[in-house]
mmCIF file of the N, C-alpha and C atoms, coordinates in Angstrom:
data_MODEL
# 
_entry.id   MODEL 
# 
loop_
_atom_site.group_PDB 
_atom_site.id 
_atom_site.type_symbol 
_atom_site.label_atom_id 
_atom_site.label_alt_id 
_atom_site.label_comp_id 
_atom_site.label_asym_id 
_atom_site.label_entity_id 
_atom_site.label_seq_id 
_atom_site.pdbx_PDB_ins_code 
_atom_site.Cartn_x 
_atom_site.Cartn_y 
_atom_site.Cartn_z 
_atom_site.occupancy 
_atom_site.B_iso_or_equiv 
_atom_site.pdbx_formal_charge 
_atom_site.auth_seq_id 
_atom_site.auth_comp_id 
_atom_site.auth_asym_id 
_atom_site.auth_atom_id 
_atom_site.pdbx_PDB_model_num 
ATOM 1   N N  . UNK A 1 1  ? 0.825  -1.146 0.000   1.00 0.00 ? 1  UNK A N  1 
ATOM 2   C CA . UNK A 1 1  ? 0.000  0.000  0.000   1.00 0.00 ? 1  UNK A CA 1 
ATOM 3   C C  . UNK A 1 1  ? 0.885  1.230  0.000   1.00 0.00 ? 1  UNK A C  1 
ATOM 4   N N  . UNK A 1 2  ? 0.451  2.228  -0.720  1.00 0.00 ? 2  UNK A N  1 
ATOM 5   C CA . UNK A 1 2  ? 1.138  3.517  -0.702  1.00 0.00 ? 2  UNK A CA 1 
ATOM 6   C C  . UNK A 1 2  ? 0.352  4.445  0.218   1.00 0.00 ? 2  UNK A C  1 
ATOM 7   N N  . UNK A 1 3  ? 1.080  5.218  1.013   1.00 0.00 ? 3  UNK A N  1 
ATOM 8   C CA . UNK A 1 3  ? 0.420  6.095  1.977   1.00 0.00 ? 3  UNK A CA 1 
ATOM 9   C C  . UNK A 1 3  ? 1.237  7.354  2.123   1.00 0.00 ? 3  UNK A C  1 
ATOM 10  N N  . UNK A 1 4  ? 0.578  8.475  2.249   1.00 0.00 ? 4  UNK A N  1 
ATOM 11  C CA . UNK A 1 4  ? 1.252  9.747  2.453   1.00 0.00 ? 4  UNK A CA 1 
ATOM 12  C C  . UNK A 1 4  ? 1.569  9.983  3.922   1.00 0.00 ? 4  UNK A C  1 
ATOM 13  N N  . UNK A 1 5  ? 2.798  10.342 4.204   1.00 0.00 ? 5  UNK A N  1 
ATOM 14  C CA . UNK A 1 5  ? 3.215  10.630 5.579   1.00 0.00 ? 5  UNK A CA 1 
ATOM 15  C C  . UNK A 1 5  ? 2.403  11.769 6.202   1.00 0.00 ? 5  UNK A C  1 
ATOM 16  N N  . UNK A 1 6  ? 1.964  12.710 5.379   1.00 0.00 ? 6  UNK A N  1 
ATOM 17  C CA . UNK A 1 6  ? 1.221  13.870 5.901   1.00 0.00 ? 6  UNK A CA 1 
ATOM 18  C C  . UNK A 1 6  ? -0.239 13.826 5.485   1.00 0.00 ? 6  UNK A C  1 
ATOM 19  N N  . UNK A 1 7  ? -0.806 12.630 5.388   1.00 0.00 ? 7  UNK A N  1 
ATOM 20  C CA . UNK A 1 7  ? -2.204 12.470 5.001   1.00 0.00 ? 7  UNK A CA 1 
ATOM 21  C C  . UNK A 1 7  ? -3.093 13.147 6.039   1.00 0.00 ? 7  UNK A C  1 
ATOM 22  N N  . UNK A 1 8  ? -3.859 14.143 5.618   1.00 0.00 ? 8  UNK A N  1 
ATOM 23  C CA . UNK A 1 8  ? -4.724 14.890 6.529   1.00 0.00 ? 8  UNK A CA 1 
ATOM 24  C C  . UNK A 1 8  ? -6.011 14.132 6.854   1.00 0.00 ? 8  UNK A C  1 
ATOM 25  N N  . UNK A 1 9  ? -6.317 13.104 6.089   1.00 0.00 ? 9  UNK A N  1 
ATOM 26  C CA . UNK A 1 9  ? -7.560 12.350 6.276   1.00 0.00 ? 9  UNK A CA 1 
ATOM 27  C C  . UNK A 1 9  ? -7.369 11.105 7.131   1.00 0.00 ? 9  UNK A C  1 
ATOM 28  N N  . UNK A 1 10 ? -6.239 10.451 6.987   1.00 0.00 ? 10 UNK A N  1 
ATOM 29  C CA . UNK A 1 10 ? -5.967 9.225  7.747   1.00 0.00 ? 10 UNK A CA 1 
ATOM 30  C C  . UNK A 1 10 ? -4.470 9.159  8.057   1.00 0.00 ? 10 UNK A C  1 
ATOM 31  N N  . UNK A 1 11 ? -4.161 9.076  9.321   1.00 0.00 ? 11 UNK A N  1 
ATOM 32  C CA . UNK A 1 11 ? -2.756 9.057  9.762   1.00 0.00 ? 11 UNK A CA 1 
ATOM 33  C C  . UNK A 1 11 ? -2.034 7.830  9.214   1.00 0.00 ? 11 UNK A C  1 
ATOM 34  N N  . UNK A 1 12 ? -0.723 7.948  9.006   1.00 0.00 ? 12 UNK A N  1 
ATOM 35  C CA . UNK A 1 12 ? 0.044  6.828  8.473   1.00 0.00 ? 12 UNK A CA 1 
ATOM 36  C C  . UNK A 1 12 ? 0.001  5.584  9.351   1.00 0.00 ? 12 UNK A C  1 
ATOM 37  N N  . UNK A 1 13 ? -0.302 5.745  10.621  1.00 0.00 ? 13 UNK A N  1 
ATOM 38  C CA . UNK A 1 13 ? -0.408 4.587  11.506  1.00 0.00 ? 13 UNK A CA 1 
ATOM 39  C C  . UNK A 1 13 ? -1.514 3.636  11.053  1.00 0.00 ? 13 UNK A C  1 
ATOM 40  N N  . UNK A 1 14 ? -2.532 4.177  10.390  1.00 0.00 ? 14 UNK A N  1 
ATOM 41  C CA . UNK A 1 14 ? -3.587 3.313  9.834   1.00 0.00 ? 14 UNK A CA 1 
ATOM 42  C C  . UNK A 1 14 ? -3.007 2.379  8.782   1.00 0.00 ? 14 UNK A C  1 
ATOM 43  N N  . UNK A 1 15 ? -2.108 2.893  7.972   1.00 0.00 ? 15 UNK A N  1 
ATOM 44  C CA . UNK A 1 15 ? -1.474 2.054  6.953   1.00 0.00 ? 15 UNK A CA 1 
ATOM 45  C C  . UNK A 1 15 ? -0.709 0.917  7.599   1.00 0.00 ? 15 UNK A C  1 
ATOM 46  N N  . UNK A 1 16 ? 0.004  1.233  8.679   1.00 0.00 ? 16 UNK A N  1 
ATOM 47  C CA . UNK A 1 16 ? 0.759  0.202  9.383   1.00 0.00 ? 16 UNK A CA 1 
ATOM 48  C C  . UNK A 1 16 ? -0.166 -0.879 9.941   1.00 0.00 ? 16 UNK A C  1 
ATOM 49  N N  . UNK A 1 17 ? -1.280 -0.461 10.498  1.00 0.00 ? 17 UNK A N  1 
ATOM 50  C CA . UNK A 1 17 ? -2.235 -1.424 11.061  1.00 0.00 ? 17 UNK A CA 1 
ATOM 51  C C  . UNK A 1 17 ? -2.872 -2.274 9.972   1.00 0.00 ? 17 UNK A C  1 
ATOM 52  N N  . UNK A 1 18 ? -3.265 -1.644 8.875   1.00 0.00 ? 18 UNK A N  1 
ATOM 53  C CA . UNK A 1 18 ? -3.860 -2.392 7.764   1.00 0.00 ? 18 UNK A CA 1 
ATOM 54  C C  . UNK A 1 18 ? -2.840 -3.361 7.172   1.00 0.00 ? 18 UNK A C  1 
ATOM 55  N N  . UNK A 1 19 ? -1.609 -2.896 7.013   1.00 0.00 ? 19 UNK A N  1 
ATOM 56  C CA . UNK A 1 19 ? -0.551 -3.750 6.495   1.00 0.00 ? 19 UNK A CA 1 
ATOM 57  C C  . UNK A 1 19 ? -0.302 -4.955 7.388   1.00 0.00 ? 19 UNK A C  1 
ATOM 58  N N  . UNK A 1 20 ? -0.319 -4.729 8.699   1.00 0.00 ? 20 UNK A N  1 
ATOM 59  C CA . UNK A 1 20 ? -0.088 -5.825 9.636   1.00 0.00 ? 20 UNK A CA 1 
ATOM 60  C C  . UNK A 1 20 ? -1.208 -6.862 9.566   1.00 0.00 ? 20 UNK A C  1 
ATOM 61  N N  . UNK A 1 21 ? -2.436 -6.408 9.431   1.00 0.00 ? 21 UNK A N  1 
ATOM 62  C CA . UNK A 1 21 ? -3.576 -7.328 9.383   1.00 0.00 ? 21 UNK A CA 1 
ATOM 63  C C  . UNK A 1 21 ? -3.626 -8.089 8.064   1.00 0.00 ? 21 UNK A C  1 
ATOM 64  N N  . UNK A 1 22 ? -3.328 -7.415 6.963   1.00 0.00 ? 22 UNK A N  1 
ATOM 65  C CA . UNK A 1 22 ? -3.461 -8.037 5.639   1.00 0.00 ? 22 UNK A CA 1 
ATOM 66  C C  . UNK A 1 22 ? -2.179 -8.652 5.107   1.00 0.00 ? 22 UNK A C  1 
ATOM 67  N N  . UNK A 1 23 ? -1.051 -8.322 5.736   1.00 0.00 ? 23 UNK A N  1 
ATOM 68  C CA . UNK A 1 23 ? 0.229  -8.803 5.232   1.00 0.00 ? 23 UNK A CA 1 
ATOM 69  C C  . UNK A 1 23 ? 0.757  -7.976 4.074   1.00 0.00 ? 23 UNK A C  1 
ATOM 70  N N  . UNK A 1 24 ? 0.160  -6.807 3.844   1.00 0.00 ? 24 UNK A N  1 
ATOM 71  C CA . UNK A 1 24 ? 0.585  -5.935 2.748   1.00 0.00 ? 24 UNK A CA 1 
ATOM 72  C C  . UNK A 1 24 ? 1.836  -5.160 3.132   1.00 0.00 ? 24 UNK A C  1 
ATOM 73  N N  . UNK A 1 25 ? 2.690  -4.934 2.155   1.00 0.00 ? 25 UNK A N  1 
ATOM 74  C CA . UNK A 1 25 ? 3.851  -4.070 2.358   1.00 0.00 ? 25 UNK A CA 1 
ATOM 75  C C  . UNK A 1 25 ? 3.363  -2.622 2.314   1.00 0.00 ? 25 UNK A C  1 
ATOM 76  N N  . UNK A 1 26 ? 3.850  -1.802 3.203   1.00 0.00 ? 26 UNK A N  1 
ATOM 77  C CA . UNK A 1 26 ? 3.455  -0.398 3.275   1.00 0.00 ? 26 UNK A CA 1 
ATOM 78  C C  . UNK A 1 26 ? 4.632  0.466  2.835   1.00 0.00 ? 26 UNK A C  1 
ATOM 79  N N  . UNK A 1 27 ? 4.371  1.354  1.887   1.00 0.00 ? 27 UNK A N  1 
ATOM 80  C CA . UNK A 1 27 ? 5.368  2.323  1.438   1.00 0.00 ? 27 UNK A CA 1 
ATOM 81  C C  . UNK A 1 27 ? 4.819  3.697  1.776   1.00 0.00 ? 27 UNK A C  1 
ATOM 82  N N  . UNK A 1 28 ? 5.544  4.409  2.631   1.00 0.00 ? 28 UNK A N  1 
ATOM 83  C CA . UNK A 1 28 ? 5.140  5.766  3.012   1.00 0.00 ? 28 UNK A CA 1 
ATOM 84  C C  . UNK A 1 28 ? 5.889  6.765  2.141   1.00 0.00 ? 28 UNK A C  1 
ATOM 85  N N  . UNK A 1 29 ? 5.137  7.676  1.562   1.00 0.00 ? 29 UNK A N  1 
ATOM 86  C CA . UNK A 1 29 ? 5.730  8.706  0.714   1.00 0.00 ? 29 UNK A CA 1 
ATOM 87  C C  . UNK A 1 29 ? 5.661  10.056 1.424   1.00 0.00 ? 29 UNK A C  1 
ATOM 88  N N  . UNK A 1 30 ? 6.588  10.923 1.122   1.00 0.00 ? 30 UNK A N  1 
ATOM 89  C CA . UNK A 1 30 ? 6.623  12.257 1.717   1.00 0.00 ? 30 UNK A CA 1 
ATOM 90  C C  . UNK A 1 30 ? 5.637  13.158 0.989   1.00 0.00 ? 30 UNK A C  1 
ATOM 91  N N  . UNK A 1 31 ? 4.355  13.020 1.370   1.00 0.00 ? 31 UNK A N  1 
ATOM 92  C CA . UNK A 1 31 ? 3.297  13.805 0.735   1.00 0.00 ? 31 UNK A CA 1 
ATOM 93  C C  . UNK A 1 31 ? 2.031  13.678 1.575   1.00 0.00 ? 31 UNK A C  1 
ATOM 94  N N  . UNK A 1 32 ? 0.945  14.238 1.056   1.00 0.00 ? 32 UNK A N  1 
ATOM 95  C CA . UNK A 1 32 ? -0.338 14.174 1.733   1.00 0.00 ? 32 UNK A CA 1 
ATOM 96  C C  . UNK A 1 32 ? -1.175 13.000 1.242   1.00 0.00 ? 32 UNK A C  1 
ATOM 97  N N  . UNK A 1 33 ? -2.478 13.212 1.217   1.00 0.00 ? 33 UNK A N  1 
ATOM 98  C CA . UNK A 1 33 ? -3.428 12.160 0.888   1.00 0.00 ? 33 UNK A CA 1 
ATOM 99  C C  . UNK A 1 33 ? -3.361 11.712 -0.572  1.00 0.00 ? 33 UNK A C  1 
ATOM 100 N N  . UNK A 1 34 ? -3.130 12.643 -1.472  1.00 0.00 ? 34 UNK A N  1 
ATOM 101 C CA . UNK A 1 34 ? -3.198 12.337 -2.914  1.00 0.00 ? 34 UNK A CA 1 
ATOM 102 C C  . UNK A 1 34 ? -1.811 12.004 -3.451  1.00 0.00 ? 34 UNK A C  1 
ATOM 103 N N  . UNK A 1 35 ? -1.207 10.924 -2.946  1.00 0.00 ? 35 UNK A N  1 
ATOM 104 C CA . UNK A 1 35 ? 0.161  10.539 -3.305  1.00 0.00 ? 35 UNK A CA 1 
ATOM 105 C C  . UNK A 1 35 ? 0.346  10.376 -4.797  1.00 0.00 ? 35 UNK A C  1 
ATOM 106 N N  . UNK A 1 36 ? -0.650 9.853  -5.504  1.00 0.00 ? 36 UNK A N  1 
ATOM 107 C CA . UNK A 1 36 ? -0.504 9.628  -6.943  1.00 0.00 ? 36 UNK A CA 1 
ATOM 108 C C  . UNK A 1 36 ? -0.385 10.943 -7.714  1.00 0.00 ? 36 UNK A C  1 
ATOM 109 N N  . UNK A 1 37 ? -0.910 11.994 -7.174  1.00 0.00 ? 37 UNK A N  1 
ATOM 110 C CA . UNK A 1 37 ? -0.818 13.303 -7.814  1.00 0.00 ? 37 UNK A CA 1 
ATOM 111 C C  . UNK A 1 37 ? 0.378  14.113 -7.297  1.00 0.00 ? 37 UNK A C  1 
ATOM 112 N N  . UNK A 1 38 ? 0.625  13.990 -6.002  1.00 0.00 ? 38 UNK A N  1 
ATOM 113 C CA . UNK A 1 38 ? 1.692  14.764 -5.382  1.00 0.00 ? 38 UNK A CA 1 
ATOM 114 C C  . UNK A 1 38 ? 3.085  14.199 -5.665  1.00 0.00 ? 38 UNK A C  1 
ATOM 115 N N  . UNK A 1 39 ? 3.197  12.898 -5.777  1.00 0.00 ? 39 UNK A N  1 
ATOM 116 C CA . UNK A 1 39 ? 4.492  12.246 -5.963  1.00 0.00 ? 39 UNK A CA 1 
ATOM 117 C C  . UNK A 1 39 ? 4.398  11.173 -7.041  1.00 0.00 ? 39 UNK A C  1 
ATOM 118 N N  . UNK A 1 40 ? 4.068  11.543 -8.291  1.00 0.00 ? 40 UNK A N  1 
ATOM 119 C CA . UNK A 1 40 ? 3.870  10.532 -9.333  1.00 0.00 ? 40 UNK A CA 1 
ATOM 120 C C  . UNK A 1 40 ? 5.113  9.696  -9.634  1.00 0.00 ? 40 UNK A C  1 
ATOM 121 N N  . UNK A 1 41 ? 6.291  10.324 -9.595  1.00 0.00 ? 41 UNK A N  1 
ATOM 122 C CA . UNK A 1 41 ? 7.508  9.565  -9.890  1.00 0.00 ? 41 UNK A CA 1 
ATOM 123 C C  . UNK A 1 41 ? 7.791  8.532  -8.804  1.00 0.00 ? 41 UNK A C  1 
ATOM 124 N N  . UNK A 1 42 ? 7.670  8.953  -7.546  1.00 0.00 ? 42 UNK A N  1 
ATOM 125 C CA . UNK A 1 42 ? 7.901  8.029  -6.432  1.00 0.00 ? 42 UNK A CA 1 
ATOM 126 C C  . UNK A 1 42 ? 6.856  6.920  -6.426  1.00 0.00 ? 42 UNK A C  1 
ATOM 127 N N  . UNK A 1 43 ? 5.626  7.263  -6.783  1.00 0.00 ? 43 UNK A N  1 
ATOM 128 C CA . UNK A 1 43 ? 4.565  6.251  -6.872  1.00 0.00 ? 43 UNK A CA 1 
ATOM 129 C C  . UNK A 1 43 ? 4.891  5.230  -7.948  1.00 0.00 ? 43 UNK A C  1 
ATOM 130 N N  . UNK A 1 44 ? 5.320  5.701  -9.103  1.00 0.00 ? 44 UNK A N  1 
ATOM 131 C CA . UNK A 1 44 ? 5.667  4.800  -10.208 1.00 0.00 ? 44 UNK A CA 1 
ATOM 132 C C  . UNK A 1 44 ? 6.837  3.900  -9.821  1.00 0.00 ? 44 UNK A C  1 
ATOM 133 N N  . UNK A 1 45 ? 7.819  4.449  -9.113  1.00 0.00 ? 45 UNK A N  1 
ATOM 134 C CA . UNK A 1 45 ? 8.956  3.644  -8.673  1.00 0.00 ? 45 UNK A CA 1 
ATOM 135 C C  . UNK A 1 45 ? 8.520  2.556  -7.693  1.00 0.00 ? 45 UNK A C  1 
ATOM 136 N N  . UNK A 1 46 ? 7.610  2.888  -6.791  1.00 0.00 ? 46 UNK A N  1 
ATOM 137 C CA . UNK A 1 46 ? 7.116  1.900  -5.830  1.00 0.00 ? 46 UNK A CA 1 
ATOM 138 C C  . UNK A 1 46 ? 6.355  0.794  -6.548  1.00 0.00 ? 46 UNK A C  1 
ATOM 139 N N  . UNK A 1 47 ? 5.525  1.151  -7.522  1.00 0.00 ? 47 UNK A N  1 
ATOM 140 C CA . UNK A 1 47 ? 4.799  0.139  -8.293  1.00 0.00 ? 47 UNK A CA 1 
ATOM 141 C C  . UNK A 1 47 ? 5.765  -0.730 -9.094  1.00 0.00 ? 47 UNK A C  1 
ATOM 142 N N  . UNK A 1 48 ? 6.756  -0.122 -9.723  1.00 0.00 ? 48 UNK A N  1 
ATOM 143 C CA . UNK A 1 48 ? 7.725  -0.886 -10.514 1.00 0.00 ? 48 UNK A CA 1 
ATOM 144 C C  . UNK A 1 48 ? 8.488  -1.871 -9.631  1.00 0.00 ? 48 UNK A C  1 
ATOM 145 N N  . UNK A 1 49 ? 8.870  -1.441 -8.432  1.00 0.00 ? 49 UNK A N  1 
ATOM 146 C CA . UNK A 1 49 ? 9.577  -2.339 -7.517  1.00 0.00 ? 49 UNK A CA 1 
ATOM 147 C C  . UNK A 1 49 ? 8.667  -3.496 -7.106  1.00 0.00 ? 49 UNK A C  1 
ATOM 148 N N  . UNK A 1 50 ? 7.402  -3.210 -6.872  1.00 0.00 ? 50 UNK A N  1 
ATOM 149 C CA . UNK A 1 50 ? 6.455  -4.257 -6.493  1.00 0.00 ? 50 UNK A CA 1 
ATOM 150 C C  . UNK A 1 50 ? 6.246  -5.254 -7.626  1.00 0.00 ? 50 UNK A C  1 
ATOM 151 N N  . UNK A 1 51 ? 6.153  -4.736 -8.852  1.00 0.00 ? 51 UNK A N  1 
ATOM 152 C CA . UNK A 1 51 ? 5.899  -5.600 -10.015 1.00 0.00 ? 51 UNK A CA 1 
ATOM 153 C C  . UNK A 1 51 ? 7.162  -6.252 -10.551 1.00 0.00 ? 51 UNK A C  1 
ATOM 154 N N  . UNK A 1 52 ? 8.276  -6.062 -9.892  1.00 0.00 ? 52 UNK A N  1 
ATOM 155 C CA . UNK A 1 52 ? 9.491  -6.738 -10.288 1.00 0.00 ? 52 UNK A CA 1 
ATOM 156 C C  . UNK A 1 52 ? 10.383 -5.951 -11.227 1.00 0.00 ? 52 UNK A C  1 
ATOM 157 N N  . UNK A 1 53 ? 10.397 -4.641 -11.075 1.00 0.00 ? 53 UNK A N  1 
ATOM 158 C CA . UNK A 1 53 ? 11.343 -3.838 -11.839 1.00 0.00 ? 53 UNK A CA 1 
ATOM 159 C C  . UNK A 1 53 ? 10.945 -3.588 -13.278 1.00 0.00 ? 53 UNK A C  1 
ATOM 160 N N  . UNK A 1 54 ? 9.665  -3.462 -13.546 1.00 0.00 ? 54 UNK A N  1 
ATOM 161 C CA . UNK A 1 54 ? 9.213  -3.116 -14.909 1.00 0.00 ? 54 UNK A CA 1 
ATOM 162 C C  . UNK A 1 54 ? 9.773  -1.742 -15.271 1.00 0.00 ? 54 UNK A C  1 
ATOM 163 N N  . UNK A 1 55 ? 10.367 -1.640 -16.428 1.00 0.00 ? 55 UNK A N  1 
ATOM 164 C CA . UNK A 1 55 ? 10.920 -0.352 -16.883 1.00 0.00 ? 55 UNK A CA 1 
ATOM 165 C C  . UNK A 1 55 ? 9.786  0.613  -17.198 1.00 0.00 ? 55 UNK A C  1 
ATOM 166 N N  . UNK A 1 56 ? 9.983  1.868  -16.879 1.00 0.00 ? 56 UNK A N  1 
ATOM 167 C CA . UNK A 1 56 ? 8.999  2.899  -17.197 1.00 0.00 ? 56 UNK A CA 1 
ATOM 168 C C  . UNK A 1 56 ? 9.644  4.077  -17.858 1.00 0.00 ? 56 UNK A C  1 
# 
């Protein structure tokens, strides 16, 4: 899961709890709630790493 460190709607601790319950890896980005808009390059890098290094 991708989560913004400064998410004004849901604190990053929620991501940690959800990750622990579901077994999901949590990636925290230095941004707010809209990580895909605020940090598109970092988001793409996180997805590429998850999918096994797909070139973008």
